[in-house]
N, C-alpha and C positions, 0 to 999 in steps of 0.2 A: 592408443595400445591396444595395444592383444593381452588378456588373459588366459594366464593358460589353468586348468586345473585336475591336481593329479589324483590319480582314480588308482586307488590300488586294489587286487581281487587277492582277500587273504585264503589259503586252505583252511577250510573247516572240520579237520580229520577227528572231531571227537564226536563223541555220543551226551544229550543234556539233556536230562531227567529233574522235574520240576518235583518238591516236595511240601507239601502239606502238615505243615509239625507246630504245634503249641509250644512244644520244649523247648530249653534250651537250647544251645546250639553244642553245646562240651556233653551237656547226656544225649545228644542226639547222636553227636561222633563215634561215641561209646558207645550205643548200643549198634552202630553201622557196626562200627569195629568187631564187639561178640559177633554176628548177625554170619559179617563176609570174610572174618579172623583176617581182615588188616588191622593197620596202626594210621590210622587218623594222628596227624601230629598237626598242632596250632603253627602256623606261620604268620608271620607280619599282616598284617591289614592292609591292605591294596587300597589305594588313596587315586582318587581321580580331583585332580582340580580342572572346574569349570569357567573359563574368563568371567569375571566379574557376575557369578550368578553363586556359585558355591560351590561347595568339596559333598564328596560321595563318600565316607570310608565304609569300607567291605570288610568283614571276617570272615576267615576261609582256613581249611583245614589240608592236610596233601597226606597222600600216601603213596610213595614214590619207589618204583623197582626199576629197574633195568629194560623191562618189557612195555609197562603201562606206569601211567599214573592215574587216581585216583582222586578224585578234589570234591569236598564239601565245602558250600560257600554261599555265606547270606545275602537273601535279595535283597533287603531294603539295611539302605546305611547303619549299623551302630552309633554314628554318630549323629546329632543333632545337626538337621541338615533345612539352608534356605530354601532347596530347591521345589520346583511344586511338583517333579515326580523322582522322591530319595529312593527308586531303586538301582541295580546294576539294569535287571530287564526288564526296564516300564512295560514293555508287549506281556510278561508271562505275571503284573503283578499281586494275583491271585497266590499266586506259591511264594512259601517263605523261602525254602531254601532252593539253591539250586547243584543239581550232582554232576559232573565235568568228567569223562571215562572217557581216554587215549592210549592207543596201542591195543598191545594182544588181547584186553579185557571188552575190548567195546564188540569183538564177537559174540558177546553170549546177552540182547538184547535182551527176550523174552525170561531169560534167565534171572534177571536182573530183575524186573516188571516182579516176578512169583517174588521172588526173597526182599525187593522192599515191603513188600504186603505185610512180610511175618512178623517185620521191628514193628512192635507195638507202640512207639514213639509217631508211625509213621501211620497220617491220617487220607493222605489218599493222593498217591505219584504217577505222572503223565510223561512218557518221551516225548519229546520236542525233536522237531528236521536247527539244526544254528540257523540253515541262510533264509528262514522264515522269519529271522527276528529285523527289523528295523535298527534296532541298537543293538546290534550281532557284534561288532569292535569290542563294545566293550568284554569281553572275554575271552581277548587277546593279551595273556601278559606271560 
């Protein structure tokens, strides 16, 4: 019997920034709101169930306009997880938060890096190419 494998190519048309911050997510969202003059609003947690392995519960905040989206995502599961790597993107497990920017806002990458450095709760920030991640499908929601 012949076996077929479904291979899907996604278009990752967003920018990803990794943030290191020891602050709570609501404090970080407040600081980002103040610095970027946006309104990040807490959304329902993202839930990933892995067959017989465990569950991943990811907290996220969203600011959406008709032209762009700005999303603050916690990289580590907020729920106790039995997974070996309880991260949304295990490739960058050193980063506490992920910022996903798409639409019209994604044209100003260097300006974003500079502004992130001005936020007192952000200790370190780095831009990543989403295509370089092994688990990049976790960022599609």
